[in-house]
Every structure is written in C-alpha cells, then in structure tokens.
C-alpha positions as CSV (number, residue, x, y, z in Angstrom):
1,M,30.0,5.0,-34.5
2,G,30.4,2.6,-31.5
3,R,27.5,0.7,-29.9
4,R,25.8,2.3,-27.0
5,Y,25.5,0.1,-24.0
6,H,22.8,1.4,-21.7
7,Y,20.4,-1.4,-20.9
8,Y,20.5,-3.3,-17.7
9,V,19.0,-6.6,-16.6
10,Y,18.1,-6.8,-13.0
11,V,16.7,-9.4,-10.5
12,S,14.5,-8.5,-7.6
13,E,13.9,-10.9,-4.7
14,L,10.3,-11.2,-3.7
15,S,8.8,-12.2,-0.4
16,K,7.5,-15.7,-0.2
17,D,4.1,-14.0,0.6
18,V,3.8,-13.6,-3.1
19,L,3.0,-17.3,-3.3
20,Y,-0.5,-16.5,-1.8
21,E,-1.3,-14.5,-4.9
22,A,-3.3,-16.6,-7.3
23,R,-2.1,-14.7,-10.4
24,F,1.5,-15.2,-9.4
25,K,1.0,-19.0,-8.8
26,K,-0.8,-19.3,-12.2
27,A,2.1,-17.5,-14.0
28,N,4.6,-19.8,-12.2
29,P,3.1,-23.3,-12.2
30,D,6.5,-25.0,-12.0
31,Y,7.8,-23.0,-9.0
32,V,10.1,-25.1,-6.8
33,T,9.5,-24.4,-3.1
34,A,13.2,-24.4,-2.1
35,K,14.0,-21.7,-4.7
36,P,13.6,-17.9,-4.1
37,C,10.8,-16.0,-5.7
38,V,12.3,-13.4,-8.1
39,Y,11.3,-10.9,-10.8
40,V,13.6,-10.4,-13.7
41,G,13.4,-7.1,-15.6
42,M,15.3,-5.0,-18.1
43,T,15.6,-1.2,-18.0
44,G,17.5,1.7,-19.4
45,L,17.9,3.1,-15.9
46,N,20.3,2.1,-13.1
47,P,18.8,-1.0,-11.5
48,D,18.7,0.6,-8.1
49,L,16.7,3.5,-9.4
50,R,14.4,1.2,-11.3
51,F,13.8,-0.9,-8.1
52,D,12.9,2.3,-6.2
53,K,10.4,3.2,-8.9
54,H,8.8,-0.2,-8.6
55,K,8.5,0.3,-4.9
56,E,7.0,3.8,-5.3
57,G,4.4,2.5,-7.8
58,I,5.9,4.3,-10.8
59,Q,5.5,2.1,-13.9
60,S,5.8,-0.8,-11.5
61,N,5.2,-4.5,-11.6
62,R,2.6,-5.2,-8.9
63,F,4.5,-8.1,-7.4
64,V,7.7,-6.0,-7.0
65,Q,5.8,-3.1,-5.6
66,L,4.0,-5.2,-3.0
67,F,6.5,-8.0,-2.3
68,G,9.9,-6.7,-3.5
69,L,12.6,-7.1,-0.8
70,R,15.9,-6.3,-2.5
71,L,17.9,-6.5,-5.7
72,L,20.2,-9.5,-6.2
73,P,23.1,-8.0,-8.0
74,E,25.2,-11.1,-7.7
75,L,22.9,-12.7,-10.3
76,Y,23.0,-9.9,-12.9
77,E,26.0,-7.5,-12.5
78,V,28.2,-9.6,-14.8
79,Y,25.7,-8.9,-17.7
80,N,25.5,-5.1,-17.3
81,P,25.5,-2.9,-19.2
82,M,24.3,-4.5,-22.4
83,D,23.1,-3.5,-25.8
84,L,20.0,-4.4,-27.6
C-alpha cells in the first residue's frame, strides 16, 4: 500500500500590528524588524480553506484570526503535499 500524502504546511503573513501584542513579542524575542511577521502551520486541509477557517475563528490561531493578511504560497508550495 502506498503512502498517503495529505498534509500541508502553510505560511500566513501577519500585519505588523501584531507587534503591539505582548504575547506575540514574548514568543518571538529575536524578531528582526526588516522581516515580515508570519505564522507557520500544518493542516490536513487545503491551505486556502484552513486560512479561511482561521479568519472565521474556527479552530483558529488568535494572531492569524486578528492579524492574518494572506497566505504566502511561494514559501510553502514546493513542500506540499507531504506525509507524516
């Protein structure tokens, strides 16, 4: 039986406004100002659908729900789909 590849890694760009969140800053103490703010996740869903769920507040990461701007497929498409 062959391996089933149905997991996806995805990267969401976050608004720089997330930097005003103390919890985000504490979790990312080495953040470099010139770099974008991102959230990296893994899902069994299509990344577009997963991003929509984040934005709707369904099993969402708070930072993506409030500050998520868009997906950055150029950073993850080459890795998808993957197996665990």
